[in-house]
Structure formats: structure tokens, C-alpha cells
N, C-alpha and C positions, 0 to 999 in steps of 0.2 A: 060800666060801659062797654059796647062790646070791641073785640079785639081792632084794631085798625086796620083795614085795608091799607090807607095812603097817612102819613104823617107827614105835615108840612112844616117844614123847621125854617125858623125867620131868626136871623141873627139882627140885634137890633141895640143901635147906640145913638141916644139922643134924637130919637123920630118921632117926637111926640107930635110933630106938624103933619105926619101922612100915616103913622102905623094904624091909627082907628081907621082910615078911609082901606088901607091894604089889606085890612082882617075882613071889614065889611065886604068887598068883592070877593075875595077868596070863599067867605061863607057863601054869599049867595052865588057863585056858580058849583061851589061843592055841593049845595043844597039839592042839588040835580039829579046826584049819583043816588041810584037803587039803593036805599038804606040794609037791606037786605044782606047785601054781599059786598058793598062797598063803603063800609062807616070810614068816616077820615076824622084826624084830629090835628089842630094847629097848634105849634109849639113855639111861643115868643122868647127868645132868650135876650133876655136884659142884659147887654155887657156893661154894666156897671154906669148905668144913665146917668146923668145929671138934671136932666129934665123930666118931664111929667110921663115920659115912655111906659116905665113900670107900674103906675097907677092908673093909666089907663087900660092897659092890657088886664089888671086884674079887674077892673070895674068891669068889662065885657066880658072876660071869663066867669064872673059871677051872675049872669043871665044866660051862658053859654056853656055847656062843660066842655063843650069839645074845645074849646080855646083855654088854653095853659099857660101860665106866664112860669118861666124859669129864668131866677135869678143869680147870676154871678158876679166875681170881681172883675172890672177891666182887665183886660188881657188880650183884647185884639179879634178881630173875626173868624180867626181860625181855631181860635179857644172856644168862641161862642158856638160855632158849629160844631165843634167835636163833641162838647157837652150837650147841644141838644139832639144829634144824633144817638148818643149814649141812652139819653131819655126817651126817644121816640120807640114806638112800639109796633109801627106799621110794616105789613108785607112790603112795601116800597115806601122810600123814605125820599121826601124832594127838598132841598135847600132851594129859600126862594128868598131873593133880596128885599128888604124892607121898603124898598120904593117902588114895589111892584112895575118895573119898568117893561116887562113881557105881562102883555095884561093876561087875566085870570084863565079865559079860554083857550089861551094856547096849552094847558095841560093835556088837552086830548091828543096833541100831537106823540106826547109822552108815552102814550097808552095806544094809538093806534098804530105807531110806526112812522116811518119817516114817510111824507106826502099823504098821511093821514088828514082827512076833513076837520079843521080846528074849530068851527063856527058851526055848520050845519049837521044835522043828524040828530039820533035820539041819543042819550047821554049811556044810557044802558047797553050800548054796542062797543061802549069803548072795551077794549080786547088787553092783552098782554103786553109790555114793554119789550121792545126789541133786544134791547142790552141789559147786561147787568149794572153799565153805569151810561146813562143817557144825559148828554150835555147839551144843554138851550145854546144853539149857535147863530150868530148875526151873520158869519160869514158862508153857512152851507146853502145848496142850492134850495131858492125856494123861500128865503129867509129875505126880511123888509127889516130895513131901519128908517125910522123917521126923527125930524129934528136934530139931527145929531151934527156939530161943528165939526168944518174937514178937519181943524185942526186936532181935535177929539179922536178921531178914526185915523187919523197918521201916528198919532201917540200908542194907539191900540194896537195896531200892524208893527209897529218897531219894535212892543213887547214881545207879540207874538213871533217874531224872527228871533227873537233874542232866546225865548223860551225853547224854540226849535235848536237853535245852535249850542245851546248850554244843558237842555235837558231831554226834551220830548218834541220827537216830530210824528207828522202824521195826524195832528190835531190842529185845525184853524182858529178856534176860538175859546183855548182853556178856562178862560176869566169870566166867561159870562155868569153871573150869578144865580144862574137857573140849572140844577142840575137833578136827577132823579137816579138813586140807589136802591137796589134790591136790599133787604133785611141781612141777608148774606154779604153782599160786597161792603153794606156800612157796617156790620158786626167785626169784619175781618180786617178792614182799611182804616176806619178812624179810630181804634185804641194804637195805631202807630204810627198815624199824624203828628208831626213837631212843630212843626212849623204854626204860630199863631197870627201872623200878620197875612198880607194880601197875596203872596205865591204858594198859599197853602195848597188852593187848586192843584195847581201842578205837582207838587208832593203826592196828591194822591192820585192823579191819573196814572203817576210815574208807578205808585205802587201798584194801580189796578191792574196795569199791564203785566208787571213782573209776577203778579198773582196768577195771571190768566183769565181776569175777569173780560169778559167782551164790553168795548167802549165804543160809542158811536155818538156821532152829532146831530141832533133835533133840528131842525129851522124854526124859525120864531120870529114874531112879530116883537119888534124893540123899539120903545121911544126914550129919545134921550131926555131928561130933566133935567133942571137945573140941582144943585144941591149935593154934587159928587164930595164925596170924602178924599179924594186920592189926590194927592198932592205931587210935586216934584220930588221932593224929600223921600215921602215913601213910595215911590216908584223908582226911585234909586234902589233903594232898602230891599224893594221887591223882585229886581235885577239880581242884587246879590244872593238874596233866598233862592231864586233860580239857579243858580251857578251852585251853591251849596248844594241844591237837589242832584244836579248833574253830577258831582263829586261823590255826594255818598252812594249813588246809583251804580258807578264805577266802580266802587271800594265794595260793592255788595251789602251796602247796610241795608236793605228794602227787601232781604228774604225775608217774605212772611207767609203763612200757611197761604195756599191757593184754596180756590173754588173746590168743593165739593162734586159739582154737578150744574147741567147745563141748565139753560131756561125751559 
């Protein structure tokens, strides 16, 4: 297999109801990329699922070598993503939630830069990303939310406020599950990621800023769907973890080797 230009890393825990459709949608979109210089792979990291997630992915992988199952013991989303990024080989590595609440066509925005046309235009005109770390954002100008309950939106904004107070300012949507990393950023940041739970995104972004990687938000279309695994208990734990990240940062615990060069 040609070294991929893009690796899509999908952490999955008990996702048998939607993982096949997520993979199908991604394959359908990515199959339009020019194969000669935009090869891709999809890695589904099965986080110790107790349902049929692993067997579904394995079966798809038997007919499409670009889709690969990575099996790990259940340890949390952060741990699954860390393993997936270590297994990935792409020049660019895209973190993708298993629910694909951001439709696949939005990937174009990450490669065209802010304001890029996500729907129309030849796929072979996709250019280079604008940042070392691009964050899919539901808050950036041009972003659109669909079907989200008001209570869910309020909880998200309160969490973001806590992030700004405790650990990281300047980013309006740290928790959207769609992020693009350059290979260099992924290889330098993820080995130092220590949080296995929901706040791992904040830790990564704090480290990215500390190391001098460029970080920016990319507006996306995002659809709320039932089946969120976030609970009140998990939310409280996530806030505590964010506070830990802020404290570690103040104590200089995130001094990692910085980037080699610009984009």
C-alpha cells in the first residue's frame, strides 16, 4: 500500500449501530481523492467494545485493505486516540468521532483552509491545511449546528468557559471530535498525552501551543444525534482533568520538543 497522505483515526466503543455507515460515508468521500498523490487509510481503534464493533470493522477490512482494525483494551477515548495516532502513517492524521456528526464532505475545509468550499469543486484541487493542528469548530464563523437541544449547547459552552478559566484561552470549541494533525505534530504531541478521558483534547492543544505548533479552528457543519456517551459524572471528571492540565502547565510539565519548521 502506498504511504498515505491522510490517515483517519476513529476511536470506537460499542459502536455497532453506526460504525459501518460511518466507514461507508468516509470511504465514499475519500474515494474521490486522486489516488496518485492522495492515498488514504482508515484506522478504527476498537476500545475494548463488548458488542460487534470489532467484527464489523474486521469484515469491512477484508474487502478493503484501506480500512484497518486496531484492537486495544478498554481504557478510554484518549488512550484509543493515542494508540491510533501511533499506528497511523499519513502525512496528515485526522481524528474522527465514530458518529460522524460532521458529514464527510466537511473534510474539504481542513485542506482548503477557512472559508474553503466544502461541497463543490474538484476534489483534486484540495490544497495544504492552514495549520499544524486544525480543530473542527461548531463556534467559528461559518459553522452550522443542526438539531442540537438548547440544553446540550449550554452545557458545551459552560465547559468551554471552564477550559478558558482553568487551562486554555483563545479556542472556542476544544471538544469537537474532528481534528487534523500534521504527522510532525502527531508524532511529537501524542507520546506526551497522559489523559485517557474526555479532556485529552485540551491537554493536546495546551501542548501544541507550548511547542509552537500553529493551531486554528475550521468551521464545520455539525449534526446533533442521540446516543451521546457524555454523562454528568463524566462531565465533572472532565472539568477536574482540565484543572489538572492547567496546573501541570503552570508547573512546566508540558515542556516538549517543539516543531522543526513551518508549514
